[in-house]
C-alpha positions in Angstrom: -0.1 0.0 0.1 3.0 2.5 0.8 3.8 2.0 -2.9 0.4 2.8 -4.1 0.4 5.8 -2.1 4.2 7.1 -3.3 3.0 6.4 -7.2 -0.1 8.4 -6.6 1.9 10.9 -4.8 4.4 11.1 -8.2 1.1 11.1 -10.7 0.1 14.4 -9.0 3.4 16.2 -9.4 4.0 14.7 -12.6 0.3 14.7 -14.0 1.4 14.3 -17.7 4.1 11.2 -16.5 3.1 7.9 -17.4 5.0 4.8 -16.6 6.0 2.5 -19.4 7.6 -0.4 -19.3 8.4 -3.4 -21.7 10.2 -6.0 -20.0 10.3 -8.5 -23.1 13.1 -5.5 -24.2 15.0 -5.9 -21.2 18.5 -7.4 -21.5 20.0 -8.6 -17.8 23.5 -9.2 -17.7 24.8 -11.4 -14.7 27.0 -9.8 -12.4 30.1 -12.1 -12.0 29.9 -13.9 -8.2 33.1 -12.5 -6.9 32.0 -9.0 -7.6 29.9 -9.0 -4.4 32.3 -8.6 -1.7 32.0 -8.2 2.4 29.6 -5.0 2.5 30.8 -4.8 6.3 34.2 -3.0 4.8 32.2 -0.5 2.9 32.6 2.7 4.7 30.9 6.2 4.6 32.9 8.9 2.1 35.7 6.2 1.1 34.7 5.0 -2.3 37.0 2.8 -4.6 36.8 5.5 -7.5 39.1 7.5 -5.4 42.0 4.8 -5.1 41.8 3.0 -7.8 41.2 3.3 -12.0 37.5 4.0 -12.3 37.5 0.9 -15.2 38.5 -1.0 -12.2 35.6 -0.3 -10.0 33.3 -3.4 -9.6 29.7 -2.9 -10.0 28.9 -3.7 -6.4 31.5 -0.8 -5.3 29.6 1.5 -7.4 26.5 0.5 -6.0 28.0 1.3 -2.9 28.9 5.0 -3.9 25.2 5.4 -5.4 23.8 4.1 -2.4 26.5 6.5 0.1 26.3 9.5 -2.0 22.7 9.9 -3.4 21.7 12.7 -5.5 20.3 14.7 -2.6 22.0 14.6 0.8 21.9 11.9 3.1 23.8 11.0 6.3 24.7 7.3 6.3 26.2 6.1 9.1 28.9 2.8 9.2 26.9 -0.3 8.8 24.2 1.3 7.2 25.4 -0.5 3.4 25.5 -3.6 5.4 22.2 -3.2 6.8 20.9 -2.8 3.3 22.7 -5.8 2.1 21.8 -8.2 4.4 17.8 -7.6 3.8 18.4 -7.2 0.1 20.5 -10.6 0.4 23.4 -9.3 -1.2 26.1 -11.1 0.6 29.4 -12.8 -0.3 29.8 -16.7 -0.2 26.0 -17.0 -0.1 25.4 -18.0 -3.8 23.9 -15.2 -4.4 22.7 -14.3 -8.1 22.6 -10.5 -9.1 21.2 -9.6 -12.7 21.5 -5.9 -14.1 18.9 -4.9 -15.9 19.9 -1.3 -16.9 23.7 -1.3 -17.5 26.1 1.8 -17.9 23.8 4.3 -19.9 26.9 5.9 -20.8 28.2 2.6 -22.4 24.8 0.7 -23.1 22.3 3.2 -23.6 20.0 0.7 -25.4 19.7 -1.9 -22.4 17.4 0.7 -20.3 15.2 1.7 -23.3 12.9 -0.8 -22.0 11.2 1.6 -19.2 10.7 5.4 -19.8 11.4 5.5 -15.4 15.3 5.2 -16.0 15.0 8.6 -18.5 15.5 10.9 -15.7 18.3 9.4 -14.4 20.0 9.3 -17.7 20.4 12.9 -17.5 22.4 13.2 -14.1 22.6 11.0 -11.2 22.5 7.6 -12.7 20.5 4.6 -12.7 20.2 0.8 -11.1 18.1 -2.2 -11.5 19.0 -4.7 -10.0 17.7 -8.3 -9.0 19.1 -10.8 -6.0 18.1 -14.0 -5.7 20.0 -15.4 -2.4 18.9 -19.1 -2.4 20.0 -19.8 1.0 17.9 -17.2 2.5 15.1 -17.9 -0.4 14.7 -14.2 -1.0 14.3 -12.1 -4.0 15.1 -8.8 -4.1 14.4 -5.6 -6.6 16.2 -2.5 -6.5 15.5 0.7 -8.8 16.9 3.9 -8.5 16.7 6.6 -11.1 16.9 10.5 -10.3 17.5 13.7 -11.6 17.9 17.3 -10.7 
C-alpha cells in the first residue's frame, strides 16, 4: 500500500508522466560472483573510485557509492549499507545471483530503454535496476533507482 501511495503522489506532482514498461525488451546481465564483497568494509565517503582506476571499480563498489552518495544529501552511518545488503540478500559467499537490468547508460544506452522510468536518471545521477536471488535465504530482492535534478 505504501508504494501505491507513493506512486499516486508522483502522479499528482507529475500529471503528464505515464510509466511505460516493456520487459520483453530488457537485456539483463549477470554479475560475476566475485563482485559481491563484504559490505561491512564499505565506509561512508570512502569510495573505490578514489583509490583505483575507474575501469577497475566493480559494479558492487559503484552500487555502494550510489547508496552512500545519493543525488540529495543523506547521512549514511557506518554499517547502513551492510544492513541494506543483509536485507536484500546481497552478501558474499551465499551463492547469490545478481542481474543488472539496465547497465551503464553511457556505454550501453540501449539496455535501459525498456522503461521510461530510467530516462530522468540518464541526465544526471544515474540509474540502477538489479534483482538479487539468495538461495540460502530464499529471498528475491529488486532494486531500482533513477533520479535527476
